[in-house]
TORPA-386241 format. One line per field, with one value per residue (C-alpha): x, y, z; residue number from 1. Coordinates in Angstrom, 3 decimals. Example, Ala and Ser with C-alpha at 12.3 -4.5 7.8 and 13.67 -1.06 7.14 Angstrom:
<rs>
east = (12.300, 13.670)
north = (-4.500, -1.060)
up = (7.800, 7.140)
i = (1, 2)
</rs>
This chain:
<rs>
east = (-13.959, -12.185, -10.081, -6.795, -4.086, -0.355, 1.471, 4.642, 7.591, 8.095, 11.224, 11.491, 13.911, 16.986, 20.429, 23.378, 25.844, 29.489, 30.805, 32.317, 28.990, 27.268, 29.808, 29.200, 25.451, 25.973, 28.098, 25.445, 22.741, 24.731, 25.372, 21.635, 21.078, 23.602, 22.042, 18.688, 20.142, 21.623, 18.303, 16.446, 19.063, 18.773, 14.983, 15.269, 17.394, 15.181, 12.082, 13.754, 14.587, 11.067, 9.639, 11.773, 10.820, 7.148, 7.609, 9.323, 6.446, 4.015, 6.267, 6.421, 2.644, 2.424, 5.044, 3.216, -0.040, 1.689, 3.314, -0.056, -1.615, 1.323, 0.916, -2.820, -2.294, 0.404, -1.779, -4.546, -2.046, -0.837, -4.416, -5.073, -1.865, -2.857, -6.303, -4.729, -2.332, -5.242, -7.222, -4.306, -3.862, -7.549, -7.324, -4.315, -6.112, -9.163, -6.974, -5.273, -8.667, -9.829, -6.685, -7.299, -10.920, -9.894, -7.311, -9.999, -12.408, -9.745, -9.146, -12.875, -13.092, -10.143, -11.806, -15.033, -13.162, -11.552, -14.891, -16.598, -13.761, -14.007, -17.770, -17.516, -15.136, -17.457, -20.405, -18.511, -17.723, -21.343, -22.477, -20.150, -21.349, -24.979, -24.376, -22.764, -25.819, -27.969, -26.035, -26.263, -29.993, -30.326, -28.300, -30.499, -33.565, -32.106, -31.352, -34.819, -36.444, -34.528, -35.311, -38.995, -38.906, -37.123, -39.592, -42.479, -41.010, -40.409, -44.020, -45.226, -43.011, -44.150, -47.753, -47.055, -45.395, -48.494, -48.962, -45.561, -44.035, -46.293, -43.430, -41.411, -44.369, -44.484, -40.788, -41.095, -43.908, -41.928, -38.942, -41.187, -42.597, -39.116, -38.106, -41.140, -40.219, -36.644, -37.967, -40.178, -37.314, -34.985, -37.629, -38.158, -34.429, -34.166, -37.156, -35.562, -32.013, -32.573, -33.807, -31.024, -28.465, -29.990, -29.922, -26.366, -25.374, -27.065, -25.504, -22.126, -22.555, -23.658, -20.727, -18.326, -19.905, -19.656, -16.020, -15.281, -17.129, -15.219, -11.944, -12.921, -13.834, -10.478, -8.775, -10.798, -10.090, -6.399, -6.523, -8.434, -6.106, -3.099, -4.669, -5.380, -1.825, -0.408, -2.835, -1.710, 1.928, 1.205, -0.867, 2.128, 4.305, 1.593, 1.247, 4.988, 4.950, 1.856, 3.293, 6.511, 4.469, 2.571, 5.817, 7.356, 4.224, 4.414, 8.078, 7.299, 4.389, 6.696, 9.208, 6.495, 5.216, 8.754, 9.189, 5.830, 6.716, 10.130, 8.592, 5.967, 8.669, 10.655, 7.532, 6.786, 10.366, 10.190, 6.795, 8.253, 11.115, 8.564, 6.823, 10.149, 11.117, 7.706, 8.329, 11.854, 10.482, 7.949, 10.670, 12.882, 9.942, 9.416, 13.142, 13.080, 10.204, 12.082, 15.241, 13.265, 11.866, 15.388, 16.543, 13.564, 14.317, 17.953, 16.833, 14.194, 16.607, 18.672, 21.552, 23.144, 23.380, 23.632, 19.815, 19.487, 19.694, 17.006, 14.708, 15.173, 14.508, 11.393, 9.893, 10.597, 9.085, 6.016, 5.348, 5.784, 3.192, 0.826, 1.115, 0.349, -2.713, -3.979, -3.607, -5.611, -8.392, -8.414, -8.514, -11.250, -9.080, -9.798, -12.431, -11.679, -14.019, -12.136, -8.771, -9.988, -11.823, -11.734, -13.844, -10.963, -11.920, -10.149, -8.459, -9.564, -7.034, -4.212, -1.868, -0.915, -4.206, -4.180, -6.863, -7.901, -9.487, -10.802, -7.585, -5.088, -4.954, -4.331, -1.753, 0.151, 0.490, 1.121, 3.890, 5.550, 8.392, 9.020, 9.300, 11.724, 13.939, 14.326, 16.238, 18.897, 19.146, 21.474, 22.679, 21.281, 17.684, 15.699, 12.229, 9.896, 6.121, 2.990, 0.477, -2.863, -3.740, -4.895, -1.577, -2.794, 0.231, -1.189, 1.965, 5.400, 8.596, 8.261, 10.641, 8.219, 5.099, 5.313, 2.191, 1.526, 2.448, 1.316, 4.147, 2.981, 6.528, 7.808, 4.736, 5.377, 8.790, 8.040, 4.338, 4.133, 1.902, -1.846, -1.434, -1.966, 1.104, -0.495, 2.382, 3.593, 6.113, 3.657, 0.806, 3.096, 4.283, 0.786, -0.834, 1.957, 1.120, 4.616, 6.746, 8.637, 9.073, 12.254, 12.014, 14.258, 12.583, 12.779, 11.253, 9.321, 10.303, 8.213, 9.344, 10.774, 13.300, 13.750, 15.954, 17.158, 15.825, 15.356, 12.126, 11.913, 8.389, 6.565, 2.803, 0.810, -2.024, -4.648, -7.048, -6.036, -6.886, -4.348, -4.322, -1.375, 2.396, 5.415, 7.693, 11.370, 13.095, 16.858, 19.545, 21.404, 24.585, 27.997, 29.364, 32.606, 34.351, 35.429, 31.967, 30.634, 27.423, 29.235, 31.564, 28.571, 26.900, 30.091, 30.407, 26.806, 27.434, 30.516, 28.572, 25.758, 28.223, 30.018, 26.832, 24.967, 25.530, 23.063, 20.489, 18.682, 15.397, 14.848, 15.209, 11.503, 10.895, 14.016, 13.090, 9.597, 11.086, 13.504, 11.216, 9.940, 13.541)
north = (15.135, 12.713, 14.161, 12.335, 13.232, 13.310, 10.034, 10.609, 8.295, 6.237, 6.914, 3.867, 3.771, 2.085, 1.162, 3.502, 2.625, 3.499, 6.188, 3.444, 1.657, 4.959, 5.655, 2.207, 2.811, 6.073, 4.359, 1.665, 4.305, 6.093, 2.767, 2.090, 5.513, 4.847, 1.422, 3.121, 5.384, 2.411, 0.553, 3.534, 3.940, 0.228, 0.505, 3.471, 1.503, -1.572, 0.527, 2.212, -1.207, -2.388, 0.648, -0.078, -3.743, -2.736, -0.564, -3.474, -5.755, -3.301, -3.098, -6.887, -6.995, -4.637, -6.650, -9.886, -8.380, -7.029, -10.428, -12.112, -9.643, -10.161, -13.910, -13.698, -11.257, -13.422, -16.492, -14.603, -13.540, -17.128, -18.343, -15.670, -16.598, -20.266, -19.337, -17.138, -19.920, -22.355, -19.836, -19.259, -23.000, -23.377, -20.399, -21.893, -25.201, -23.503, -21.455, -24.642, -26.222, -23.083, -23.132, -26.744, -25.975, -22.949, -25.080, -27.653, -24.907, -23.391, -26.786, -27.146, -23.633, -24.327, -27.545, -25.617, -22.995, -25.703, -27.464, -24.211, -23.446, -26.863, -26.587, -23.155, -24.525, -27.441, -25.060, -22.894, -26.032, -27.149, -23.686, -23.776, -27.208, -26.236, -23.164, -25.440, -27.721, -24.660, -23.583, -27.111, -27.187, -23.822, -25.117, -28.225, -25.999, -23.971, -27.117, -28.511, -25.263, -25.388, -29.106, -28.331, -25.683, -28.022, -30.826, -28.424, -27.304, -30.924, -31.756, -28.878, -29.911, -33.531, -32.448, -30.577, -33.626, -35.680, -39.239, -40.134, -38.379, -39.914, -41.714, -38.588, -36.814, -39.448, -39.016, -35.262, -35.459, -37.851, -35.550, -32.610, -34.524, -35.352, -31.738, -30.665, -33.142, -31.876, -28.303, -29.301, -31.184, -28.224, -25.936, -28.282, -28.455, -24.684, -24.348, -26.747, -25.559, -21.835, -22.024, -24.449, -22.087, -19.269, -21.391, -22.468, -18.836, -17.844, -20.843, -19.858, -16.328, -17.679, -20.046, -17.204, -15.154, -18.173, -18.574, -14.912, -15.219, -18.359, -16.648, -13.709, -16.208, -17.895, -14.507, -13.835, -17.311, -16.777, -13.545, -15.213, -18.192, -15.852, -13.975, -17.236, -18.397, -15.125, -15.273, -18.792, -17.716, -14.819, -17.164, -19.491, -16.566, -15.462, -18.995, -19.192, -15.843, -16.584, -19.956, -18.205, -15.788, -18.664, -20.499, -17.345, -16.716, -20.224, -19.668, -16.305, -17.877, -20.528, -17.850, -15.641, -18.625, -19.233, -15.535, -15.369, -18.413, -16.966, -13.582, -15.188, -17.051, -13.829, -11.963, -14.603, -14.314, -10.522, -10.728, -13.180, -10.739, -7.975, -10.062, -10.841, -7.174, -6.291, -8.736, -7.348, -3.800, -4.828, -6.500, -3.416, -1.208, -3.390, -3.281, 0.487, 0.765, -1.433, 0.621, 3.832, 2.325, 1.558, 5.064, 6.472, 4.236, 5.405, 9.005, 8.221, 6.680, 9.850, 8.744, 11.733, 11.197, 13.393, 13.585, 14.826, 18.583, 18.302, 16.285, 18.762, 21.740, 20.293, 19.436, 22.938, 24.629, 22.358, 23.488, 27.100, 26.572, 25.071, 28.282, 30.359, 28.288, 28.295, 32.086, 32.509, 30.309, 32.188, 35.609, 34.565, 35.214, 31.632, 29.195, 25.585, 24.486, 26.590, 25.249, 21.645, 22.243, 19.148, 20.558, 20.675, 22.844, 21.940, 24.847, 24.703, 24.119, 23.011, 20.152, 18.613, 19.357, 21.922, 22.575, 25.334, 25.200, 27.795, 27.716, 28.130, 31.933, 32.064, 29.273, 30.694, 34.040, 32.616, 30.095, 31.230, 33.130, 30.223, 27.834, 30.144, 30.291, 26.509, 26.966, 28.879, 26.227, 23.994, 23.747, 20.226, 21.460, 21.132, 22.101, 22.703, 22.415, 21.990, 19.263, 18.368, 14.858, 13.856, 14.629, 17.965, 20.269, 23.736, 25.839, 25.265, 27.226, 30.090, 28.494, 25.575, 27.765, 29.293, 29.922, 27.063, 27.155, 25.054, 22.554, 19.870, 18.547, 21.981, 22.453, 19.166, 20.430, 24.119, 24.300, 21.896, 23.894, 23.332, 19.729, 16.278, 14.166, 10.948, 8.598, 6.327, 8.840, 11.739, 9.885, 8.504, 12.031, 13.549, 10.970, 10.174, 11.037, 10.398, 13.305, 13.027, 10.723, 10.197, 8.615, 8.037, 8.164, 9.187, 12.552, 12.622, 15.818, 15.069, 14.099, 10.819, 12.616, 11.522, 12.785, 10.750, 12.519, 12.294, 13.486, 14.639, 15.477, 16.410, 16.442, 19.673, 19.692, 22.395, 22.314, 18.715, 17.709, 16.310, 18.792, 17.516, 17.842, 19.942, 18.200, 18.972, 17.454, 17.414, 15.714, 12.867, 14.178, 12.957, 10.144, 12.079, 12.825, 16.233, 17.367, 20.398, 18.631, 15.586, 17.793, 19.688, 16.450, 15.180, 18.371, 18.037, 14.395, 15.213, 17.813, 15.312, 12.658, 15.087, 16.135, 12.864, 9.281, 8.105, 5.526, 3.048, 1.408, -2.306, -4.201, -4.882, -2.232, -3.123, -6.796, -5.943, -4.109, -6.892, -9.853, -10.162, -10.798)
up = (36.659, 38.965, 41.767, 41.576, 44.030, 43.452, 43.910, 45.865, 45.426, 48.540, 50.551, 52.772, 55.606, 54.269, 55.263, 54.966, 52.236, 52.007, 49.626, 47.458, 47.225, 46.449, 43.709, 42.263, 42.336, 40.488, 37.875, 37.545, 37.147, 34.478, 32.777, 32.805, 31.281, 28.524, 27.967, 27.578, 24.900, 23.089, 23.300, 21.861, 19.150, 18.314, 18.343, 15.982, 13.555, 13.819, 13.272, 10.301, 8.875, 9.674, 7.892, 4.847, 4.988, 5.208, 2.140, 0.419, 1.398, -0.174, -3.224, -3.413, -3.136, -6.095, -7.980, -7.194, -8.414, -11.525, -12.147, -11.737, -14.171, -16.538, -16.273, -16.893, -19.748, -21.293, -20.962, -22.707, -25.376, -25.672, -26.039, -28.661, -30.476, -30.436, -31.735, -34.423, -35.396, -35.629, -37.689, -40.092, -40.484, -41.335, -43.669, -45.457, -45.740, -47.204, -49.543, -50.700, -51.340, -53.139, -55.209, -56.155, -56.996, -59.029, -60.867, -61.623, -62.704, -64.901, -66.514, -67.138, -68.535, -70.803, -71.916, -72.515, -74.509, -76.596, -77.086, -78.004, -80.390, -81.986, -82.158, -83.712, -86.340, -87.073, -87.289, -89.709, -91.802, -91.590, -92.543, -95.581, -96.617, -96.203, -98.291, -100.915, -100.784, -101.195, -104.197, -105.688, -105.020, -106.727, -109.662, -109.803, -109.772, -112.586, -114.637, -113.838, -115.002, -118.246, -118.660, -118.048, -120.746, -123.160, -122.414, -122.968, -126.318, -127.293, -126.506, -128.597, -131.545, -131.236, -131.369, -134.558, -136.080, -135.709, -134.965, -136.090, -133.068, -130.461, -128.748, -128.624, -127.018, -124.312, -123.604, -123.593, -121.077, -118.875, -118.970, -118.077, -115.131, -113.907, -114.322, -112.286, -109.590, -109.589, -109.334, -106.380, -104.699, -105.163, -103.739, -100.799, -100.206, -100.272, -97.973, -95.525, -95.907, -95.488, -91.837, -91.056, -92.471, -90.434, -87.271, -87.922, -88.421, -85.167, -83.367, -84.736, -83.409, -80.023, -79.969, -80.693, -77.858, -75.559, -76.467, -75.771, -72.438, -71.562, -72.428, -70.178, -67.424, -67.870, -67.435, -64.283, -62.991, -63.681, -61.663, -58.804, -58.884, -58.722, -55.798, -54.018, -54.612, -53.248, -50.304, -49.603, -49.715, -47.359, -45.215, -44.969, -43.820, -41.389, -40.120, -39.414, -37.646, -35.577, -34.657, -33.611, -31.490, -29.918, -29.181, -27.728, -25.662, -24.255, -23.376, -21.763, -19.908, -18.452, -17.444, -15.936, -13.949, -12.674, -11.921, -10.124, -8.061, -7.143, -6.421, -4.201, -2.274, -1.931, -0.833, 1.781, 3.033, 3.222, 4.908, 7.423, 8.008, 8.517, 11.180, 12.837, 12.813, 14.239, 17.079, 17.515, 17.609, 20.245, 22.287, 22.010, 23.000, 26.062, 26.796, 26.371, 28.850, 31.321, 30.865, 31.370, 34.573, 35.778, 34.887, 36.735, 39.712, 39.714, 39.867, 42.502, 44.982, 44.947, 42.759, 41.066, 37.279, 34.221, 34.230, 37.832, 37.064, 34.397, 36.655, 39.502, 37.250, 35.611, 39.035, 40.311, 37.254, 37.287, 40.849, 39.761, 37.011, 39.584, 41.607, 38.474, 37.657, 41.250, 41.414, 38.194, 39.563, 42.881, 41.195, 38.800, 35.768, 34.693, 35.874, 36.742, 33.956, 31.425, 32.574, 32.259, 28.957, 26.714, 23.888, 21.436, 18.456, 15.247, 13.458, 9.796, 7.030, 9.321, 8.422, 10.809, 12.533, 15.344, 17.980, 20.348, 23.814, 26.240, 28.282, 25.413, 25.438, 29.188, 29.265, 26.287, 28.051, 31.520, 30.850, 27.617, 29.328, 31.678, 28.726, 26.957, 30.077, 29.844, 26.599, 28.568, 31.277, 29.267, 25.665, 25.694, 26.142, 22.917, 24.050, 26.969, 26.708, 28.782, 27.940, 29.436, 30.626, 27.108, 25.450, 24.050, 23.831, 24.344, 24.697, 23.188, 22.743, 20.301, 17.802, 17.532, 17.416, 13.935, 11.855, 9.472, 5.797, 2.859, 3.506, 5.988, 6.463, 7.481, 9.666, 11.468, 12.586, 13.247, 14.198, 17.122, 19.490, 19.829, 18.722, 20.178, 20.938, 22.102, 21.374, 24.167, 25.508, 25.302, 27.019, 29.715, 30.522, 30.339, 32.633, 35.100, 38.719, 40.066, 41.230, 37.938, 34.982, 32.994, 29.523, 26.539, 23.126, 19.504, 18.676, 15.413, 13.590, 10.499, 7.032, 8.305, 10.554, 14.167, 16.995, 19.946, 23.027, 26.764, 28.278, 31.899, 32.986, 36.151, 36.769, 37.170, 39.725, 40.171, 43.099, 43.734, 40.184, 37.750, 34.888, 32.859, 32.884, 32.101, 29.620, 29.159, 26.147, 25.927, 23.916, 25.648, 27.248, 26.145, 28.289, 28.698, 31.986, 30.637, 29.527, 31.466, 32.382, 33.761, 35.809, 37.140, 38.188, 39.781, 41.839, 43.007, 43.841, 45.950, 47.937, 48.564, 49.698, 52.007, 53.769, 54.218, 53.210, 50.551, 51.425, 49.343, 50.049, 50.052, 46.812, 46.417, 43.788, 41.817, 41.984, 40.752, 37.783, 36.959, 37.612, 33.996, 32.891)
i = (1, 2, 3, 4, 5, 6, 7, 8, 9, 10, 11, 12, 13, 14, 15, 16, 17, 18, 19, 20, 21, 22, 23, 24, 25, 26, 27, 28, 29, 30, 31, 32, 33, 34, 35, 36, 37, 38, 39, 40, 41, 42, 43, 44, 45, 46, 47, 48, 49, 50, 51, 52, 53, 54, 55, 56, 57, 58, 59, 60, 61, 62, 63, 64, 65, 66, 67, 68, 69, 70, 71, 72, 73, 74, 75, 76, 77, 78, 79, 80, 81, 82, 83, 84, 85, 86, 87, 88, 89, 90, 91, 92, 93, 94, 95, 96, 97, 98, 99, 100, 101, 102, 103, 104, 105, 106, 107, 108, 109, 110, 111, 112, 113, 114, 115, 116, 117, 118, 119, 120, 121, 122, 123, 124, 125, 126, 127, 128, 129, 130, 131, 132, 133, 134, 135, 136, 137, 138, 139, 140, 141, 142, 143, 144, 145, 146, 147, 148, 149, 150, 151, 152, 153, 154, 155, 156, 157, 158, 159, 160, 161, 162, 163, 164, 165, 166, 167, 168, 169, 170, 171, 172, 173, 174, 175, 176, 177, 178, 179, 180, 181, 182, 183, 184, 185, 186, 187, 188, 189, 190, 191, 192, 193, 194, 195, 196, 197, 198, 199, 200, 201, 202, 203, 204, 205, 206, 207, 208, 209, 210, 211, 212, 213, 214, 215, 216, 217, 218, 219, 220, 221, 222, 223, 224, 225, 226, 227, 228, 229, 230, 231, 232, 233, 234, 235, 236, 237, 238, 239, 240, 241, 242, 243, 244, 245, 246, 247, 248, 249, 250, 251, 252, 253, 254, 255, 256, 257, 258, 259, 260, 261, 262, 263, 264, 265, 266, 267, 268, 269, 270, 271, 272, 273, 274, 275, 276, 277, 278, 279, 280, 281, 282, 283, 284, 285, 286, 287, 288, 289, 290, 291, 292, 293, 294, 295, 296, 297, 298, 299, 300, 301, 302, 303, 304, 305, 306, 307, 308, 309, 310, 311, 312, 313, 314, 315, 316, 317, 318, 319, 320, 321, 322, 323, 324, 325, 326, 327, 328, 329, 330, 331, 332, 333, 334, 335, 336, 337, 338, 339, 340, 341, 342, 343, 344, 345, 346, 347, 348, 349, 350, 351, 352, 353, 354, 355, 356, 357, 358, 359, 360, 361, 362, 363, 364, 365, 366, 367, 368, 369, 370, 371, 372, 373, 374, 375, 376, 377, 378, 379, 380, 381, 382, 383, 384, 385, 386, 387, 388, 389, 390, 391, 392, 393, 394, 395, 396, 397, 398, 399, 400, 401, 402, 403, 404, 405, 406, 407, 408, 409, 410, 411, 412, 413, 414, 415, 416, 417, 418, 419, 420, 421, 422, 423, 424, 425, 426, 427, 428, 429, 430, 431, 432, 433, 434, 435, 436, 437, 438, 439, 440, 441, 442, 443, 444, 445, 446, 447, 448, 449, 450, 451, 452, 453, 454, 455, 456, 457, 458, 459, 460, 461, 462, 463, 464, 465, 466, 467, 468, 469, 470, 471, 472, 473, 474, 475, 476, 477, 478, 479, 480, 481, 482, 483, 484, 485, 486, 487, 488, 489, 490, 491, 492, 493, 494, 495, 496, 497, 498, 499, 500, 501, 502, 503, 504, 505, 506, 507, 508, 509, 510, 511, 512, 513, 514, 515, 516, 517)
</rs>
């Protein structure tokens, strides 16, 4: 634990200035103070704009990503539409070919049906003619049988007649032989014709079955051909629609590309604005620090301003707290190790996070009443709190020390004790070793709400060690000659002028502050 002594503001021997010069210095100091308020207010607005721009940048990032995904998705859709269009074209082509093939097949089937029909008719004619031949052959056989019988009878009669009928016998025998030959021929014809008639009958039946089958095939082919024709018609409609989708997808793709390009340009512009605003915010922060240094310098050289009463009071109370802490150490109520405890224990289930240390209970009890009295010092006072050198705010006013609820936004505004405030203003106040420090800043109240504040702080030392600081936050006073605070300051200024002329040190410190500009 380093022993760091208090740094006292130098009071160099200076030259005496006239009351007019002193009044001008006071007016300049107050002008610097008002400038500081304006700088902080401008920084607040710029930061608000920067925050909105940052949100817009994030939104544009999301939009750019969404546009890219839309473009990729639309390109995929366009590719699919093109593929579908190509597939429907191929399908229509194949359907057209199938239709042509089915038409050709139908023509062949019709030809086959006609051929089968003609063949069946011819077979029926052939069958009739063969049956006629069969009947003729049977008739010939019958005549031949009768002729054979007659020839046999004639032979018998010729034999009875004797030698005188020898010639007749020869003729009768010849006729009988011819009759026998006719009988054999008729039998041969019948033997040959009967199987043929049977075959022709069977072939006729087969032909009729083939014709019925061909007619059924023609019906099926007609149905298939009709289905193919309807499919082709529907395919043509589908082809037109898919082609329209593909054309529309290409148009949308071109528009999405244009939109993505415009969005990217807009995003780059907004991002550039974000960078510019970040630089502007940094410049305003630097200007705010410089203005705070000038305000502090004005108060240090003894110029009475609207801030003087608050600076005087915070220094006095910080010294009173030092006495309280020293007495506790001397009496043994609190050890030096406990007072400088940095083992911050997180309080579970707190949002924003709160911590406890070994000195919290003592400090809360020891300085609470003193902090509450600050609220009666001036209507402008907003808060008073003690912080250690790490920005840990142990004790706050009671109205800012409520138990936490489930609402983190409400907690941020009403549960501000036992928390770290390590922003620039908080750390500057906690670690300053000057007799006092005067700053202008924006107080974060949570939920995106900020309040324009002034912060007067004074260091707290215990046993020669820098423990932390007492911070006094108050609203900027109205720059109005009739305001009570301004009248109070003016009265104090007149008394100071009547007793002793003000002095100012050399310009070295002011020049050092102003040199960067």
